[in-house]
N, C-alpha and C positions, 0 to 999 in steps of 0.2 A: 745489508744496505743501511747506511746511516742517514737519518732524517733530522731536519731541524724544525722544531715546532715553536712558533713565536705566538704566545697566547698569554694575555695578562690576567685572565680569570683563573685563579689558582686551582679551584676544584675541577674545572673543565680541563685545564692543562694536565693535571695529574691523571685524570681519567683517560684522556687520550694517550698520554705517554704509556700508561699501563697497558691499555688495549693494543696499541701498536707494537709494543714490546712483545706481547703475547703472540702477535702475528709474525714475529721473527725479525722485526726491525730494531736497530739501535737508534734511540731517540734522545737528542739533546733538547732541552727545554729552556727557552728564554722568556722572561716575563715582561719585558718592555722593548720598545723599538730600538733603543740605543744598544742594549746588549745583543739583541737579535741581529742588527746590522753588523756589529763587530764579529759575531760568530760566522755569519754568512759570508763575510769578506775574507776572514782569516782561514777558514776550514773548507774542505771540499765535501759537499753533501750530495746525495743522490736526488733529493727533493726537499723543498722547503714548504711547510704549511704555515700560512701567514694570516693573522687576524688583521682586519682593516682598521679597527680602532684601538690604538695602543698609546700608552704614556711615553713621553720622550720624543719619539718620532712615530707618526701614524703609519699604518701599513702601506698606503699609497705612496707616500714620500720615500719610505724605506725601499719599496720596489723600484721606484725611479732611480734612486741612488745605486742600488744593486746592479741594475741593468747597464750602468756605465762601464762595468768591467766583468760581469759574471753572467753566464747563460744558464745557471742552475734552474731546473724546472721549479715553478712556484704555483702552488694551489692556494688561492685565497679562500679563507674560511671566516665569514663575517656575517653579522646581523644586518648589514647595510644592503637592503634588498631592492632599492630603486634601480630602474633601468640605467639611469645616469651613473650610478655607482658601479654597476657591473661593466658598463662600457668603459668607464675610467680605469677600472682595475685591469681589464684586458688590454686596453691601449697603453697602460703603463708597463705592460710586460708579463702579466699573469698568464699562465698556460691553462688554467681552469678556475672556476669561481663557484663555490658552494655556499649556500645561504643557511645561516642558523635560524631555527633549530634544524637538525639534520639527523639522519640515521647513521650510526657508526659503520654499518655494513656498506652503505653507499660511499662513505669516505674511503674505506679500504678499497672498494672496487675502483673508484676514481684514481686512487694512487697507483694501483696496479696497471690500469689502462694507460695512465699518463707516462709511467716509467717505460712500458713497452713501446708506446708510440714515439716517445722522444729519443729513445736509445736505439730503436730499430735501424735507422739509416746509418748508424756508426758502428754497428757490431752485428755479428751473426745472432740469430734468435737464441734465446736462452732455452736450454733443454727443459722438457717437462718432467723428465724422470732421470734417475741416475741408477747405475747397476754395476755390481761386481759379484762374480761367482753366482750364488743363489740368492743374493740380497738385492732387492730393488726398492727404490724410494720414489714415490709419486709426489712431486713438488707442488702440484696443484691441489690435490686432495690432502696433502701432508700426511701421507700414509706410508709406512714401511712394512715390507713383507720379506720373510726369509724362508726359503724352501716351502712356499705356499702358506706359511703361517703368519698372521698379522702380529706385528710387534706393538705392544702398548707403550708408547713413549710419551714423556712429558714434552712440553714445548722446548725447553732447554736441551733435552736429550735429542729431540728431532733436529734442532739446529746444529748441535755438535756432530751428530752423525752425518748430516748433509755437508758440513764443512770438511770432514774427513773424507767423504766420498768425492767431493769436488777436487780435493787435493790428493787423491789416492796415489800411493807410492811415494809420497813426500813425507818426510818427518816434520811434524809440527811441534814446536816447543810449547811448554806450559805457558810461557809469556804470551805467545801468539794466540793460543786458545783462550786465555783469560781476556785478552783485548778484543778478540772477534766475537766471542759468545757472551761474555759478561760485561763488556765495555769497562774494564778495570785494568789498572796497572798491576802487574804481578807482584805480590808480596810473598816473600819466602816463608812467612809464618802462616800463610793461607793454603789450605789443602783442598780448596773448592774444585780445582781441576781434577786432582786425583780421585776424589769422591765421585765426581760426575762420570769420569771415564770408567771407574769400577762398576757403577750402576748400569752404565750403558753396556758394558761387556756382559753383565749378567743376562741382559735381555737379548743382545745380538749374538753372542758367542756361546754362552754356557749350555743352552739346550741342544746345540748342534755339534757335529763331529769335528769340524775344522774351525779354528779361530781366524777372524779377520782383523781384529784390532790388536796391535802389537806394541809393546813398550821397547823403545830403543834407549838403553840405559845411559843416563847422563845427557840425553838429548830431547826426548819427548815421546810422541806417539805417532804411529803410522797405520793406515788402513790398507791392507793388501792381501791378496790371496797367495798363500805359500804352499808349495808342494809338501806333502807329508814326508817327514824324515825317514 
């Protein structure tokens, strides 16, 4: 999922972007209200995290403008703690309001709850686990197990495996993997995808009898269970 973080405090913005990326989100960061409103209007985000006090356009005005045409979920994250400010934020269209200082774990929990609640009426519930053959991934605990053995995966490896599992049986190109997992346009001189897939294979396939991750020459990669030749 792609999030938009609109935060003018550089240190806090980078901290939150890093932490949320490690949680598996792709995060765009805007440092002022004008840039934030432009991104929010031009692109589709799963959720926007919005500071109340911003240069250019303050968060409350930005939210009012956004709500003229977009229903993107918005979590306001601001030091403005007065009841009047909270009421103003919610009445302007915020879906939640979290006051600084805050615990990062609470922010993550609120994001998860907000996304579940707001998307539930429009789609079937997201699965909590994914499975193929003897491989199972727990999406809540972010744990992967194959043939009863825990796989020690990095955050990027877990996200890559999850994407392949969600799209099992479909060939995913290097371009799509680079965009979805690394939030980057594919550069033919970059071998980040090949390196990551190779490392993932060592953990997911190498210790076991059958391979699940396969290369489709000239096209990309696919995760599927194939019968032994």
